[in-house]
N, C-alpha and C positions, 0 to 999 in steps of 0.2 A: 432365437436370435432376432433382433429388431433390424431387418434389412433396410427399412425406410430410414431409420436413424443413421445407419452407416453410409447409405447413399447420400444423405444430407451432408454428412461430415466430409465425404469425398468431394462433393461439389464446392463446399466452402473452401476446402484446402487448395482446389484448383484455382479458385479466384484469388486467394490470398495465402501464400506459403506460410505465413505466420500461424495460421490455424493448424497446419500440418505439424509444425514444431510443437505447438501446444498439445495436440492430441498424442503425439509420440511419447511425450514425457509422462502422460497419465497412465502409461502401461505398467509402471512400477512405482508403488507407493512406499516400498521399503526404504527407510531413511539411510541406511548404510549403502544400499545399492545406489541411491540417488546421489549421495556424496561422491561415490567412486566415479559414476558416469559424468558428474559435473567436473570432476578433476581432470578426466580425460578430455572433455570438451574444451576446458579452459586452456589446456596445453597448446591448443592450436589457435587460440584467440589472441588479439593484441594485448600487449602488456606495456606498462610504463617503463621507460628506460631505466629509471632509478626510482626506488620506492623508499624514501627515507622514513624511518619509524621512530617517533619520539616516545618518551616514557608514557605520555598521556595516551597516545594511540595504541601502544602495547596493552595498556590496561583495558581500553575499550574493546580491542580485538579479543582479548582473553575472556572478558565478561560476556561479550556477544556470542562467542563460540560455546561457552559453558551454559549460560542461561537462556540464550536465544533472544535476549532483550538487554539494551544498555541505555540509560538516560544520558543525554548530552547536556552538560552544564554550560550555560552562558552562550548558547548558540545564537539566540535571537535577542535583540534588544527591545525594550518596550516602545521605543520610537519606531522601530521597524514594524512592530505589531500594529501600532496605531496607523501607520501609513498604508499598510495592507488593508486594514479594516475600512479606512476612509475610501480607498479605491473601490473595494467591493460594494460599498454602500450605494454606489451609483449604478450597479449592474443587476441583471435579472437572473433568477434561478429557474431550473426545470426539474420535474420529476422524471428520472430516467425510465421508470417503469410505466409511466402514464404520460408520454410526451403530448398526447392529444389534449391534455388539460391546459396546455399553454405555459407561458412564463409568468412569474410573479416577482415582485420587487423585494420582498422580505418574508421571513418565516411566518409572520402574522397573516399573510395573505395566501398561504398555501392551502390547498384543499384538504379536508379531513383525513383522507386516506394516505396522504403523502408522509412517508417516513424520512426520506432523504431528499434534500434540495441541493442540486449540484449547480455550480457555475459552469458555463460553457467553455470549451477549449478556446474559442475565439476571444472570450473575455479574460482568459488567463494570460494572454500574451503580454499584457502590460502591467501585470501585478508587480508592484515594487519589490525588489530584493529576491524574487522567487528563484530566478536562475542562479543568482549568487549563492543562495542557501542550498539549492540542489547540487551545486558544484563546489561546495565547501571542501577545501583541501584535506582536512582531517577525515571527513566523511568518506570521500573517495578513496583515501589511503586505507581506511579500515575495511571498506567493502572489497577493494581489490585484493587485500591481503587474504580475506576469507574466500573470495571467488577463485583466486589464482589467475585472474585476468581482469582487464578493464571492464567495468560494468557498463550496461546500457541504461540510460534513463528512459524507461519504457512507458511510464504513465505518470501524469501529473494531475492531481485532482484537489479541489477544494469544495467541501460540502457541509451543509447543516444536517445535524441529526435532530429531528424535531420532537418537541415535547407534545404529548397529547394526541399523537396520531393513532389511527385505528389498527390495533395489532392484528386482528383477524383479517383485515384487508390486505395485510402484508405477509401472510403465512407462506407465500411462495418464496420469500427471501430467507435464505438459510440463517441469517442473523436474527430474524424476527419470527421464527416459529413460535407457536404459543408457549412452549416450554422454554423459559429463559435460562435454564441450566445447560443448554446444549452449546458447546463450543465447536469451532471449525478450524481447519487449516486450509491455506490457499495452495492450490496446485496448478500454477500458471507456467512455471518454468523450472528447469532443473535446479537452479539457485535463484532465490528471490529474497531481497532485503528491502524493507520499507523505512523511509524517514517520515515520522509523524510530528506535527507541530500543532499544539492547541492554539487557536486564534481567539478563544474566549476562556474565561476562568471556568474551571471544571471541578465540580464537587460530586459527592455521591448521588445527588439528585439530578445532575445534568448529563447523564449518559457517559460515565467514565469508560475508558478502554480497559478491558480486562484481558489478562494474558496468563498462561500457565508456564512458568519457568521450566526449562529443560524438556518441554514437551516436543520440541523439534527433533528430539532423538528417539521419541517413543514409537514403537511398532504397534500401530492400531490393528484391530481385527481386519481381516482381508477386505481390500477395496473400500475401506471406510475412511471418510474425511472428517467426520464429526464424532463427538463423544460427550456423553452426559457427565456432568460434574459429580454425580453421585456414584459413578462406576468405581467400585471398591478395588478394582485391579490396577488402578493407576493413582499415584500420589498427588491428587489434586490439592488436598488441604494444605500441604506444606509449600506448595508452589504457586498458589493463586495470588496474583497481585492486581490491584486496581489503580490506575494512574490518575491521580487527581492533583490539581495545582493551578497556578495562575496561567493566564495567556502567555505563551512563549515556552511552556514546557515542551521539550523535544526529546525524542528517543529514536533509536534504530531498533528494528525488530526483524527477526527471521520469521517470515509469515507462514512457514511450514509448522511453526509452533501453534498450538491451540489458542484461539483468541475469539473475542466478540465484543461488541459495544453493549453496555448495559442500557436497558430501556430507560430514557429520561423520565423523571417524575415531577420536575418543577421548572425546568428551563431548557432552552435549546443549546446545542453545542456546535461550534464551528471548528473544523479541523482541516489541515492541509496534509496531503500525503504525496510522497514521491516514491515511485517503485523502481528499484534497480534489479535488472535481470541480466542473464547472459545473452539472450536473444530478444528482439523486439516482440512485444505482445500484440495480438490481433485487435485488442480494444483501443490501442493507440491510434493516432492519425495515420492514414495510409500514406500521406506525403507530409513533409515538414510544413508547418503552418506559421512558424515564427521566424522573422528575419534574423540573420545572425548579427551579433554586435559589430560595430565598426572596427573595434579592436578585437583581435582573435584571442579573447581571454578564456574561452571555454574550449575544452577538448572536442574536436569535430566528431570523433568516433563515439564518445560517450553521449553526445548530444544530437546524434544524427537523426533520431526519430522526430525531434521537434524543431531543430534549427536548420534553416536553409543555408547551405554553404555553396559559394560559387565554385 
């Protein structure tokens, strides 16, 4: 038993209760057990007074439940994409694994070992349309129907996946181990759904997101969060999808399903991700950093991690 590791976990949990919540849910990886525990937790969490369900949202809910992923048609306009890109063009990125390397203004100026170039939390505050997209009524309706309670917007990120980075330098990252066949699942909360939006056109050569449909229901070997696509015990061949398309392609994903980004071979990829969970995640800001809108247009509970409410 690694006592040093457990002592470290205890210290982190004392400093921030969110680490304790995260560690507790890693005690059980069985998908059926996790769904049951999630339903019990959701019973005690806030819910919308009325949750009207349209024909469209019913289809989205059903597909997300069955496949673990559903594409969202017409969520983002090209004008919105252009305005988001124009704003980000004035901001700097960082390599979260090597912050000592400093900031850089665009992927072309990243150091060779950099695989991911993230925009900072402070710079995301004023990204046009970001909060409106994260709080889209249909998206929140779908996620609450699956969670059984209001979701929490726990993490908002925008980052570049860079073409031409040194794979060996990034072998510490589960997505970029030298074997590109390995897929992983996220184990951050009892229930976790992510909204992804491409901010650049993505083809086979620019690092498309890959997902294994229905794998959110698979029972993997004991305590295992990764799986090789060549494993004959699981139906990879019939369920592997790669998401390619123009900027604005958006989808919801149960991130307990097996997924990874394909390593780019010819150009960079820019993507936006919003993580919805039952509980706040420890990687989110410790205190809200964004001022609340003048008009109370966003649910204070759902947005409590990021928005300051008086």
